[in-house]
N, C-alpha and C positions, 0 to 999 in steps of 0.2 A: 934690366931684365929684357931679354929678347923674346918677342912673340912671333908666332908663325900662323899663317892663314892656311887652312886646309882647303884645297881646291877640289871640288866635286866634279865628276864627269870626265875622269881620265879615260884613256883608251878610245878617244873620239866618240864616246857615247854621251847622250844628253844626261843631265843631272837626274831627272825623273826616272829614266830607264835604269840607271845605276842603282838608285835607291830601291827600286822594285826588285832588282836582282839580289841585293843584300837582304831585303826582307824575306824573299822566297828562300834564300840560302839559310837564314836563321830559322824559319819555320820548319824547313826540312830537317835541320839538326834537332830541333825540339821534338819533332814527331818520332825521330829515331830514339830519343832519350827516354820517352815515356810510352808505355804500352797503352793501347786503347782501353784495356780492362784494368788499368792501374787503380788501386783503391785510393780513396780520399783518406788522408790521415788527419786526426784531430789531436788536440792537446792531451787527450787521454792515452794516446799511443806513445807519447814521449816518455822515455824512461828516465832521462836526466836532462834538465834544462841547462842551457849554456848561459851562465851569468853575464858573459861579455857580449852577448848578442844584442845588436842594435837594428831595429827594423829599418827597412829602406824608406827614405822620405823623398820620393820622386817629385819632379816638378809638376 
């Protein structure tokens, strides 16, 4: 099995600067996806549960 190493800091920019740019890009996308007055949804709002749903188990 061949493995590859992801090199950070392309386009002659330091790794930290590139990471900040990606974070800003991601936050801008999220801010466009959700309105500031978006209501909070609860389990009571769910009409049909997805039996195959598995919660995210982040690191």
